[in-house]
N, C-alpha and C positions, 0 to 999 in steps of 0.2 A: 626527414634525412632520407637520403636515397641509399638503398641498398641495405638499410637497417632492419632488423627484424623486431626491433622493439617499437610498439606503439608510441605515437606521439603525446598522447594523454599521460602516458606512464611517466615519460621524462619531466612532465611538468609537475607530477605529485612527487617525484623524487627530489626535484629541485626546491620544492617547497618543504619537505621534510628535512632537506639538508639546512635550508635556510633556519627552520626552527631549532635543529640541532645546535647551530652555530649560536643564534641568539639566547637560547636558554641552557646552554652547556654548564655555564657559571653556576647556576642553583642545582644542578642535579650533582655537583660535587662537594655541595656545602654539609657541614655537620653542626650539631650543637650538642651541648652537654649542660646539664644543671649540676651545680657545686653547692657546697657550702660553707659559710663563713663561722668558724669556731671561736667560742669565748667563754670564760667561765667568771661569772661576776662574784666578786667577792666583798667583805666588809671593808668598809674604809679603816685603815690602819690608825691607832691613836695611842699617844705615848704620855706618860706622866714621870716626873723626875719623884722617885720615892725618897732618895738620900742624895744630898749635894755633895760633890766632891772637896774635900778638906784637906790641905796639906799642913794644917795646924801653923806653928811658929817657925820659922826658919831666920837664922842668922843672915845679916847682910854680908854675904861673901859670894863673889864671882864663881859660879859654877854650876851643876846641875844637880837636882835632886829627883830621884826616881820613885816611884811608887809601884808595888806589886799587885795582885787580885786580893790579898788579904790586908792591904792597907800599910803594909811595911815599907820604910823608907829607906834608901841608900844613895850617900852622896857620892859625887865624881866632880872631879876637877876643882879641887879646893872647898867645895860644899861639905859641910857636915850636917846632916838632916837626923833630927830626932823629934821626939814627941808623938802626940796622938794625932792620927791621920786616919781618912775614911775614905774608900773609892765611892765614886758615884754610883746610883743604882737607878735603872730606869725599867718601868712596867710598859711593856708593848702589847697591844691587844689588837685581835683581828679575827679573821675567820679561822676556825678550828683546824687544825692539822696541816695547815699551809705552811711554806717555807718563807723566810724573809732572809733578806741581806741587808745588814746594818754597816753605816759608815761614820766616821767622826771626823771633823775637821778642826783646825786650831782657829782662833779669832786673832784679833789684833794685841801685840804685846803692849802692857801698861807699866809706863814707869820704869822700864828696865827688867820686867819680867814677863816672860813669854811661857806659856802652857801650851805643851805640846801633847794632845790627848792620844789614847790608844783604848782598843776595846779588849776586854780581858775575855780569852776564850776563843777567838777568831770572829768571824763575820757573818757565819751562816747560822741561824736558828730556827727551830720549829715550833709554831705556835700550838704546842699540846694544850689541850683543852681551850683554845683560843687566846691564850696568852705566854709570854715568856718575861724573864728578867735578865738584863745586861748590867754588866759594869764596866764603868768608865774608869781608868787608870791613866798613867802617864808620866810626863815629866815637866817639871818646873826648871827654866832655865834663868839664873839671874846674871845680869850682865850691866854692871853700875846702876842696880836698882835703888830706888828712894825710899825712905822708910815709909811704915804705914800699910793699912789694910788694902788688899789689892782683890777686885772681883774681876777676872779675866774669861770674856765669852769663848764658847765653842759650841759646834753645831753637830747634832745627832741626827742621823738620817736613816729612815728604814723604809723598804721596797720589797714588794713581794717578788718572787723569784719565778 
């Protein structure tokens, strides 16, 4: 360069440095971080039916028969419920002091009789000493029912919270 006071070899060195800065600049702004995946491993839940729900004997009248947590029956809509009845009882076991949520769903009606199950006492339970007991109650709805003994399915589900 004419009239420049910077030596020519310095311009070549500055150009090489600038080239290196452009090529490797993406690496100079990179960052990394090590993190952790958290998990708590618990025992598999198990359930057993201690007592089957039983509405006893009902007259063949259209209407609804409701059971409370003590097994008491109340008739609605023409149904007059009476007799000996028993709530269902289930023992659920798992990891001690964990919380579970339970749900119950009805199955298919059988010969004009539908069972609408419910859980007595809410749907959240603690596995004190690794287990808990829940009661299943609900309603039987008769609509043009046929005579005879009926076994109506339902499903109880439990999951850790």
